[in-house]
N, C-alpha and C positions, 0 to 999 in steps of 0.2 A: 836478861829474862824478868818478868814481872810476875810476884806472886800477890794476887788480890783475896784480901783475908776481910770478911765482914765482920764485924764485932758487935756485941750484946744491942747496943744502941742503933745497929742498923746501918751505922755509917761503913763505907767501903775506903778500905786504906790500900797505898799501894805499897808492898814488901818486895826487895828483891830476891829473886830465888826462881823456884818451880812455877810453872804456869799451872794452874787449877780452874776446873770446870765446875759450875757450880750445878750440879745435876746430881742425883741419889746413886745414879747407875746401876749396874748389875752385878756387882762385886761377890757378893756371896755366891750365886750360879756360877761367875765365872771361875771361881775358886773350886767348885764341886766339880765342874766340868775337866777342870785340870786335873785334880785328885783322883778323880775315878780313871783317867787315861794313864796317869802314871803307875795308879796301882794295877790296872790289867796289863801294863806293860812290864811291870815287874814279875806279876806271878804266870805271866804265861812263857817266863825262860825256863829253859829245861834245868835239871838238877845238875847237871855236868857242868854249866857256866860258871864263873866265879862270882858269885854274887856277894854282896857286902852292904852294910849300913853303917850311919857314924852320925858323930855331932860336932859341931864346930861353932866357936865364938870369937867373935873380934869386932872391928871397928868399919863403919861404913860413914862416906864422905861425899857431899854434893858438890860437883865441880860448878860451883857457882859460890861468888862472895856472899857473906851476910849468914851464912847457915854455920853451927857447930857439928863437928862429927859426931858420930851417935853410935851406942854399941848394938852390936847385931849378933845375930845367932841362925844358923840352920842346921835343917834334920834331915839328913840325903841316905839315898838308897841306890844301889844300881847293879850292873852286872857287865861283866868283861868276858870277851871273847878274843884271846892273845892279844893282840896290840891295840883294839878297838872296843867299845862297849857303847851302854848309855847309860844316863844316870837321870834322876828325878829329886828334886827337893822342895822342902816350904823353908823360905827364908824370910827372917822378921827383922827388917833393919832399923827397928827402935823408932825414936824420935829426933829428928833435924830440929833443934832449938833456933828459931831465928834469934841472930845476935842482939842485944839490947832492947827486947821486947818480949811477951809474955805468949807469941805466936808458934809453933811447932806445926812439923809436917811428919807424918807417919808412913810407914812404906812397908809393905810385906807381899809376898807372893808366892806363886809354883813356879819351879825352872823346872824345864825337861832339856837334855844338852846329849849332844853325841858327845864321846870321848875317844882321844888316842892316847897311847902310852907308851913308854921306852923303858926296860928296865935297867938299870945299872948296879948288879949287885945287891945290897939290901935295899937299896933306893931305888923307887919308882918315879920317873917324870912324868907328868900328863899335862894334857891341853885338852880345851872343851871348847864347846860352840853349839848355842841352842836358843830358846825362846823364854823370855821372863813374863809369866802372866802377872800382872801387879794391881795394887789396889791402894790409893793414896789417900789420906785425909786430912785437911786442914784444921789445925785447932788454935782456936785463942781463947787462954785463961784456961783450959782444959775444956772448953765447949767446941764439940765437932761440928764445923760449920760449911765443910765442902768436901766432897769426895769427888774423885778421879778414880778410872779403871782404864787398862789397856794391854797389849801384848806386845814386846819389843826385845831385839836381840839382845844376849849377852854372851861372853867369851872370856875366858882366863886360863891360868896356867898356874901349877903346883908341884908339890913333891910328897910323896910317902916313904916314911922308913920303916921296914919291915923289923921288929924285934925279934931274936930268934927267941926268946923264952917266954914270949908274952902272945895273946890270943888277938891282939890289936896291932895295928900300925898307926905311927902318929902321923898327920895330914897338916899339912900345910899349904895355903892356897888363896891368889889374887884373882877377883873377879872384876869384869867391868859390865857396866848396865848401861845401855846404849837408849839416851832421850825417855826415860821415866817421866811421863808429865810434864814434859820439857826441859828436864835436867838431867845429866850424867852423872852417874854414882859410881864410886870405885869402893871395893870391900876387900878386907884382908881378914882372914879367919886361919885359926889353927885349931885341931880337934882329933878326935880318935877314929880310926875308921875299924870296924870288926869284919872280916869275912865269916861267910859259912857255905 
């Protein structure tokens, strides 16, 4: 895969990595629609459901040579009905630096996923699959030069550990994002989940 980045002098250089389109896109409107949908979905859930929210931090890695890993975080919320549920999240994957250059690619977006749970004592295992509505920006020397956005599949798995004396669970998770602007992304996070 090739990443085309245009520098301040107007020259075009090829860099190995994700493929980017030189269009402004409608990423702000795309995110707005996704956020509104996720919010409406969560507030429409009955009070008897197992509602939760949380925050996680970790690292993301592009499945392509030439990029460093990036610090990532997510803010999530959802509801659980027995062994199934639904979850929405805002995910910021940070900046993937192109090794040996001043170029980088930043990725963030909204996730909406179906969840499946299996309880084993104080531990809850889960699997998820859904849609990632993403926006990507190619930067050179801190200057944003190209943007791309779209929606692609995401899936993952993880575990929750419920502390008997604390109001939250410890959550660890692996998630795969398929074909985000031409590149696959792996993300590992750990964080806290609060039930209400």
